[in-house]
Phi, psi and omega in degrees: 000128181290143177255139179279114183298335181288338179267310185266342186089164186285336182281356182262359183253132178223141173266125178240127179251125179257141177295141182271342178223162182293136177289146176292138180092354177290127182296138177267157179260161174111161183296315181301316179298317179296317183292327181287350178258002180277121182256136180297336178292325182269325182230072184291332181241119185236135175255130175251121178241103187209132184278347181261123181302316182297320179293318177299316180298317180296314179299315179300316181294321177297315179297316181297331177287343181269343181158191184263100180250155164268117185248124177253143183229143175223144185261001176204168185296317182296313178297319180296317180297316178298317180296316181296316180294329180279315188267339182048067180291167179277341182205146176238133171251118195231128172279129180279332188257072178246147176290164180069267178255109182279173182297329178298318179294321178298315180299315179301316180295320178296317183290339183279348180246134184301319184288342180244355186296333184257006178289124179294147180233129170260123181273127178237115179211154179244140176256143176289000000 
């Protein structure tokens, strides 16, 4: 909005130019964007902990389209935590909103043990 220099004085006016389109290389948000950047060379073994069968299937298919991964699956938090502690995957994709043991509890348990504390976690959750 232009400022009238006779009211505000000349030192109060600034021209600010905003980019009109997204810059190339700007990170996108969302699960799909995160999954399409997962490389099998860096994360060959991935654990999916998700209580919805359809969501697990979708995540698995997206990953399989990106390369050759070893994919482990669990349908609840307790099973997922046991699987992660046993298999020590390179990456965990975790639903936060699960009944019984939610994803927050799983993350706390992972962070409390030295062998699982540094495993990266991608959070996958749906809001109503």
